[in-house]
C-alpha positions, 0 to 999 in steps of 0.5 A: 500500500502506498504511503500517503506521506510519500505520495504528498511529498512527491507531489510537492517536490514535483511543483517545488518551483512552480507552485510551492515557491516562485521561480525567483524566490529563495529557499532558506531551509533554516526558516521553518515558518516560511517553509510551513507557510509555503507548503500550506499555501500550495496545498490549499490551492490543490485541495482536490488533488488525490495526494492532498485529500488524505490530509484534509479534515473531515466535516459533517458535510464532507472534506474540509480544510487542510489538517494543519497538525498532520502537515506540521508532523511531516515537516521534518521529513519534507525538510530532509527531502528538500535539502537532499533535492536542492543539494542534488540540483545544485551539483547539476547547476540547476540551483544556485546556493548562496549565503544570506546574512541574518541577525544571529547567523548566516543562512544558506539559501537556494535559488533557481538558476536563470536558465532553469527558471526560464524553463519553469516559467514556460512550463508553468504558463503552459500548465496554467493555460491547460488548466484554464481550458479544462476549467472552462470545459467543466463550466460549459458542461455544468451549464448544459447540465443546468439547462437539462434539469431546468428543461426536465422540470419545465422551468424557463431558463431565463427566470422564475416569477413568484408573485411579484418577485422575480427570483432566478432558480438555483444554478441559473446563469441569469442574474439581474443587474440590481442583484449583481450590484447589491452583491458587490456592494455587500462584499465591498462593505464587508471587505472595508479593511481590504483583506481580500476575502469575506465570510460567506455567512456574513454576505448572506446575512447582509443581503438578507436574500432567500437561500435559493436566491443567494445560492443562485447568485453565488453559482452564477458569479462563480461561473462568470469568474467574478467571485472565487470561493475558498474552503477555509477552516470549519474549526474557526466557525460556529455551527450556525455560520457553517450552515449559512455558508455555501455548499455544492451538490457534492458536499464541498463546503466553502466558507469565504469568497473573494471578488475577482470581477471588474 
């Protein structure tokens, strides 16, 4: 049976310079805090990867955020592997080693050689384009699925009218300009300190919309790439706040969101 830790470390090492670190960032092995932050940041961006899912916490609604304690426990193994990897690449001329003066001592830092950095940048750009294309294809399939479901229940794809209030059905791609403006205004109010993300349950409470109306708006804006959803850590939220967040049909729970639209 394959060891999950080895699988995870292989995945991390394969993306060391185009995921964990940027091609122009120095790696300092003595800086344990920075290593941990970079590792956690990379894993949070790849939550659904098969190598990462064993290290996510389990919630009532499915897999949640990265289990930080389990990641901290494997840091020594990663640091040892990272040290051997960087020394090997230094001998091959792909990585340059240098000295970084510190307040207390001199630390060794490793930086990707310029020619190797150019190669990684090109590979990273190509991978980003492929991922974008795959993501677009998934969104198109999702739109087709929504259209099939709406057709099956004889709901017009444009909008559904309930009394005097027009409410788009869940998953609809039709979002009124007034709702779009209200959604962004609520986000900017909650993001007044410029953190770049806001709790979804606060957005829901601020707008005061019905669950279907709010969820439909989130789904539409996400499909348009106007908002980005983050999983977050359920342990930081109360049960009622988790219930008022946003969950996909497959059970994936999102706790915060960022505005990416113009």
